[in-house]
C-alpha positions in Angstrom: 100.2 127.4 49.0 103.7 129.5 49.7 106.7 127.1 49.3 107.7 128.7 52.8 104.7 127.6 54.6 104.8 124.5 53.3 108.6 123.8 54.4 107.2 125.2 57.9 104.9 122.5 57.5 107.4 119.8 56.7 109.4 120.5 59.5 106.9 120.7 62.0 105.0 117.4 60.6 108.7 115.7 61.3 109.5 117.5 64.5 106.5 116.7 66.3 106.9 112.8 64.7 110.6 112.4 66.4 109.0 113.8 69.9 105.8 111.5 69.5 109.2 108.8 68.7 111.1 109.8 71.8 108.1 109.8 74.4 107.2 106.6 72.9 110.9 104.8 73.4 111.2 106.0 76.6 107.3 104.4 77.6 108.3 101.4 76.0 111.0 101.3 79.1 108.6 102.5 81.4 105.6 99.9 80.6 107.9 96.7 81.6 109.5 98.4 84.6 106.0 99.3 85.7 105.2 95.3 84.8 107.7 94.1 86.8 107.3 96.2 90.0 110.1 98.7 89.4 109.5 101.9 91.5 109.4 104.2 88.4 109.9 108.4 90.2 110.2 110.1 86.4 109.1 109.9 83.3 111.1 112.4 81.1 110.9 113.9 77.7 114.1 116.5 76.8 116.8 117.3 79.3 117.7 120.7 81.3 114.7 122.5 83.0 111.3 121.4 83.6 108.5 123.0 81.5 105.7 121.0 83.0 105.5 117.8 85.0 102.3 116.2 86.9 102.5 113.1 89.8 100.5 110.6 88.8 100.5 107.6 91.7 104.4 107.2 92.4 105.6 108.7 88.7 106.2 112.1 87.8 105.4 112.5 84.0 106.8 115.9 82.6 108.7 117.6 79.5 111.8 119.4 79.7 113.4 122.4 77.9 115.5 120.7 75.5 113.8 118.0 73.0 116.9 115.9 72.3 115.9 112.6 74.2 114.3 111.8 77.0 114.8 109.0 80.0 113.0 107.1 82.8 114.0 106.9 86.5 113.8 103.9 88.3 115.2 103.7 91.5 117.9 101.3 92.6 119.8 101.2 89.0 123.2 100.7 91.3 124.0 98.3 94.1 124.0 99.5 97.3 127.7 101.2 98.0 130.3 99.0 99.7 129.7 100.0 103.3 126.0 98.7 103.2 127.8 94.6 102.4 126.2 93.9 99.4 129.1 94.9 97.3 132.4 93.9 97.6 134.9 96.3 97.1 137.4 97.1 94.5 139.5 99.9 93.5 140.2 102.8 94.9 141.1 106.1 93.9 139.4 108.8 92.1 137.1 106.2 89.9 135.9 104.4 93.2 135.0 107.7 94.4 133.0 108.7 91.5 131.2 105.2 91.6 130.9 105.7 95.0 129.3 108.9 95.0 126.7 108.1 92.1 125.5 105.1 94.3 125.1 107.3 96.9 122.5 109.6 94.8 121.1 106.7 93.4 120.1 105.3 96.6 118.7 108.6 98.1 115.8 108.1 96.8 115.5 104.4 98.1 112.4 103.4 100.8 112.7 100.6 103.0 109.3 99.5 101.6 111.3 99.1 97.9 113.6 96.3 98.6 112.2 93.9 95.9 111.3 97.3 93.8 115.0 98.1 92.7 116.6 97.6 89.4 119.7 95.8 90.2 117.5 93.5 92.0 115.6 92.8 88.8 116.6 89.0 87.0 118.8 89.2 84.0 116.4 89.0 82.0 113.9 91.0 83.1 116.3 93.4 83.1 117.0 93.0 79.2 113.6 93.1 78.8 113.3 96.6 80.2 116.1 98.0 78.3 115.1 96.3 75.0 111.8 98.0 75.4 112.9 101.3 73.8 114.9 100.2 70.7 111.3 97.7 70.3 109.1 100.4 70.3 111.2 102.3 67.7 111.2 98.8 65.7 107.5 98.6 66.0 107.1 102.0 65.0 109.5 102.2 62.3 107.1 98.8 60.7 104.1 100.7 61.0 105.3 103.6 59.3 106.6 101.7 56.4 103.3 100.3 56.3 102.0 103.5 55.9 104.2 104.5 53.7 104.4 101.2 51.2 100.9 100.1 51.6 98.9 103.2 52.0 100.8 106.0 49.8 103.1 103.4 47.7 106.0 104.1 46.1 107.0 106.1 42.5 106.8 103.3 39.7 106.8 104.4 36.1 103.7 104.2 34.4 103.5 103.9 30.7 102.3 107.6 30.0 105.1 109.7 28.7 106.8 112.5 31.1 109.5 113.4 28.3 110.8 113.1 24.9 114.3 114.1 24.1 114.5 115.8 21.0 118.3 115.1 20.5 120.7 112.2 20.5 123.3 113.2 23.1 127.0 112.4 21.2 129.0 110.4 24.4 131.7 112.6 26.3 130.3 115.8 24.9 129.4 118.5 27.5 127.7 120.6 25.0 124.3 120.7 25.2 122.7 119.9 21.4 120.6 122.9 19.5 117.2 120.8 18.5 117.6 123.3 15.2 120.6 121.6 14.0 120.9 118.1 16.0 119.6 114.5 15.2 116.6 113.9 16.4 116.0 111.3 18.7 114.1 108.1 17.2 110.9 109.1 19.5 111.3 112.6 18.3 111.5 112.2 14.6 108.4 109.3 15.0 106.6 112.4 16.6 106.0 110.8 20.0 104.5 113.7 22.7 105.1 114.0 26.2 101.8 113.1 27.8 101.1 110.4 24.9 100.7 106.6 26.3 102.3 103.8 24.7 99.3 100.9 24.4 101.2 98.8 21.7 104.8 98.0 20.5 105.6 95.7 17.6 102.1 94.4 17.4 102.0 93.5 21.0 99.7 95.1 23.7 102.1 97.1 26.2 101.1 96.2 29.9 104.3 97.4 31.7 106.9 99.9 31.6 109.9 97.3 31.8 108.3 95.0 29.4 108.4 98.0 26.9 111.8 98.7 28.1 113.2 95.2 27.2 111.0 95.2 23.8 112.8 98.4 22.8 116.3 97.1 23.8 115.8 94.3 21.7 114.8 96.4 18.6 117.5 98.2 17.5 118.2 99.3 13.8 114.5 97.5 13.1 111.3 99.8 12.3 108.5 98.3 13.9 104.7 100.1 14.7 103.8 101.7 17.6 100.1 102.8 18.8 100.1 105.9 20.9 96.9 106.9 23.0 97.0 111.2 22.8 93.9 112.7 24.1 91.6 109.6 24.0 92.4 109.1 20.7 94.9 106.4 19.1 97.9 107.6 17.0 99.7 104.9 14.8 103.0 105.6 13.8 106.8 103.7 13.5 109.6 104.1 15.0 113.0 102.6 15.0 115.2 102.2 17.6 118.9 103.1 17.3 121.9 101.3 18.8 123.0 103.2 22.1 125.3 102.5 25.1 123.4 102.7 27.7 123.8 101.8 31.7 123.7 98.4 32.9 120.8 97.9 35.4 121.5 95.4 38.5 118.8 93.3 39.8 118.1 96.2 42.6 116.6 98.6 39.6 119.9 100.6 40.2 122.3 101.2 37.4 126.0 99.1 38.0 129.4 101.1 38.7 132.3 99.7 38.1 135.4 99.6 40.5 136.5 103.4 39.2 133.0 104.8 39.7 132.0 105.1 36.5 128.7 103.3 35.0 128.8 100.2 33.3 127.5 100.1 30.1 125.9 98.1 26.8 124.6 98.6 23.4 121.0 98.4 23.6 118.0 99.7 21.4 116.9 103.1 22.5 114.2 105.3 21.6 114.8 108.8 23.9 111.2 109.0 26.0 111.1 108.9 29.7 107.9 107.6 31.5 105.8 110.0 33.9 105.8 108.2 37.6 102.8 107.2 40.0 102.3 106.1 43.2 101.8 102.3 43.3 100.2 100.9 46.9 102.9 98.0 47.7 101.9 94.5 49.1 102.5 93.8 53.1 105.3 91.5 52.0 107.2 94.3 50.7 107.1 96.1 54.2 109.6 93.7 56.2 112.1 93.4 53.8 112.1 97.2 53.0 112.4 97.9 56.8 115.8 94.9 57.0 117.1 97.1 54.0 117.1 100.1 55.7 118.1 98.8 59.2 121.6 97.2 57.1 121.6 100.8 55.7 121.9 102.3 59.0 124.0 99.1 60.5 126.5 100.6 58.1 126.5 103.7 59.1 126.8 103.3 62.6 129.7 100.9 61.9 131.6 103.4 60.1 130.9 106.0 62.3 134.3 107.8 62.8 134.8 107.9 59.2 131.4 109.5 58.3 131.9 112.0 61.0 135.6 113.1 59.8 133.8 113.4 56.0 131.5 115.6 58.0 133.9 117.9 59.7 135.7 118.2 56.3 132.7 119.2 54.5 131.8 121.7 56.8 134.7 123.4 57.2 135.9 123.3 53.4 134.1 123.2 50.3 133.5 119.6 49.8 129.7 118.7 49.6 128.2 116.4 52.2 127.8 113.0 51.1 123.7 112.2 51.2 124.1 109.1 52.5 125.9 110.2 55.9 124.9 110.9 59.2 122.4 113.8 60.0 121.1 115.4 63.0 117.4 116.5 64.0 118.5 120.1 62.1 119.1 117.4 59.0 116.4 115.7 59.0 113.7 118.5 59.7 115.6 120.5 57.0 115.0 117.6 54.4 111.5 116.8 55.6 110.9 120.9 54.8 112.2 120.5 51.6 110.1 117.8 50.7 106.9 119.2 51.4 108.0 122.5 49.4 108.7 120.4 46.3 105.2 121.7 44.7 106.1 119.8 41.3 105.3 116.5 42.8 102.3 115.3 44.0 100.8 116.1 47.4 100.4 112.7 48.3 103.6 111.4 47.4 105.1 113.9 49.5 103.0 113.3 52.6 104.4 109.5 51.8 107.7 110.4 51.7 107.3 112.3 55.2 105.8 109.3 56.6 108.8 107.4 55.1 111.4 109.8 56.7 109.8 109.2 60.2 109.7 105.3 59.8 114.0 105.7 59.0 114.1 108.0 62.0 112.8 105.4 64.4 115.1 102.4 62.8 117.4 104.7 63.4 116.9 105.3 66.6 116.7 101.6 67.5 120.1 100.5 65.8 121.7 103.6 67.6 120.5 102.7 71.1 121.5 99.2 70.3 125.1 99.9 70.5 126.7 98.1 73.7 128.5 101.2 75.4 126.8 102.9 78.4 124.3 105.5 78.3 122.8 103.7 75.3 120.0 100.7 76.4 122.9 98.5 74.5 125.2 99.4 77.0 122.9 98.5 79.9 122.3 95.3 78.2 125.6 94.3 77.6 125.9 94.7 81.5 123.3 92.5 82.6 124.3 89.9 80.1 127.7 89.9 81.5 126.4 89.7 84.7 124.3 86.6 84.3 127.2 84.9 82.5 129.5 85.6 85.1 126.8 84.2 87.8 126.6 81.4 85.5 130.2 80.7 85.8 130.4 81.2 89.6 127.3 78.0 89.4 129.3 75.8 86.9 132.5 76.3 89.1 130.3 75.8 92.5 131.5 79.3 93.8 129.4 81.9 95.9 127.1 84.4 93.5 129.0 86.7 92.5 125.9 89.0 92.9 125.0 92.3 90.6 127.3 93.6 88.1 128.0 96.9 89.6 127.6 99.1 86.3 128.1 102.2 88.2 131.8 101.2 87.9 131.9 102.0 84.3 130.6 105.3 85.1 134.2 107.0 83.4 133.4 105.2 80.5 130.1 106.3 80.7 130.7 110.1 80.9 133.3 109.8 77.9 130.9 108.2 75.5 128.4 110.7 76.9 130.8 113.3 75.9 131.6 111.8 72.6 127.9 111.7 71.7 127.2 115.4 72.7 130.6 116.7 70.6 129.2 114.7 67.9 125.9 116.0 67.9 127.3 119.8 68.3 129.6 119.1 64.8 126.4 117.4 63.3 124.2 120.0 63.6 126.8 122.8 63.0 127.5 121.1 59.4 123.5 120.5 58.8 123.4 124.4 59.0 126.1 125.7 57.3 126.9 122.3 54.5 123.1 121.1 54.5 122.6 117.8 52.8 121.4 118.4 49.2 118.9 116.2 48.1 117.3 117.9 45.2 120.2 120.3 43.8 
C-alpha cells in the first residue's frame, strides 16, 4: 500500500482513538454525576461552535468545532452569591466582582426544583468521585489498551534467526566505514554465518533463547567452539572463535548502562558479529500493570519537569537544536508519530498495529496524570477544592465552630483563568514545534 495512504490511516486511527478517549473521559464525569442526581445540562465533546447536538431528557449531548477536549456542565458548580445569604462575604474589588459574575451566570440555570441536585450541595466524597471519574476512565482505558498491546500483539523479542551478520570488525574510535574487501572479518563472517540462519546449537549445547546464546558467546572469547546452524531446512555445521571485544554493559532493564558523562559503560567479552531477527511475542497478563506503572512514572516525570521541558521545546522550535524524543507532544505530534509508525512498510503489519494501540494506551495514561494536577480548571483542582472543603469542615467540627459551608471555588477563578491561559499557550507552542521541528523517532 502507498506509504502516504498508510501515514494517513495511522493519523486517522489515533485521531479517532483520542476523540473516543476524550468522550469516555467526560462519560467518567457524567455517569457518577447522574448517579448522585446532579442535574447535568450539557455533555459536549470539543469547544467553540456546536456542530451537532441532541437533547435526551434534561441533558444536551453534542459535538463542537474544536476537538481539543470536552466538558460536562453540571448545575450549581458554585455556591450562591453573597446576597442570597448562603455564603459569607469575603473581599471586595475586581476579583470579588469576577467571582460574583461567575456565580450569577452559573445560577441562571438553577430552578427551584433543583434544590438537592446542585453540585455544590454534594458531600465531599461524592464531589471527589465525580471529578476523579474522568481520570479513572482514562486509567481503565490505558490498562485495557496496554493489555491489548502486550497480550494481544506482544512485544518485539529477539529470536534465534539471524537478521544480520557483520562483515568487518570495527576499530574503536574510527569513524570510517570498513571496506569488506580489505577489513578484518568478524568471527561470524569468517565462519560462514549468513542472514536468515537459525542457531540451533553452540559448543555442543542446544540453544533455546537469544539471551542464553549471548551469555555463552560472551564467555567463549579466544576459544573455538562448534556451532550448528539451520539454513533452508538443512543443518550446517561449522566452528567459530569469539574474539575479545569491548561491548556495552546491559542493565536489568535490558538497556545499555551509561556513565555520568553520557557514554556507554563497556566490558571486555566474547563477540561474534551477529544480530537477531525480532518477532512479536505475547506477554502474560502479569506484565500489563507493571508496564502501566512504568508509563505513569515516565509521564509524571515529564509533568513535574514541564517548565524546563517546554523551554527546551521552545529553544528547539526556534533554533537548529533537535527535539527531545522523550519530551511532551501535542495531538499534532502524536498524530505524526502514529502516521510514521503506520508507514513503516519494513515492519510487519501486526507490529505496527500493536504500536498504535500502545500509543493510545500512553495517551490515555498521560491524560489521566495531567488532569490530576491540583490546579483549576483541571480535575485535580476540583478534587483539591473538595478536599479542602472537607478538611475545613472537619476542623470546624473539632473546634465546635459553625459549619463554614461549601468552599467557594469561584474565588479561585482568577487563578483558573491564568492556568487556562498558560495551558493554551503551552498547546500553541507544542503544536507549532510539532509542525516546524517534529520529534524524530525513526531517523
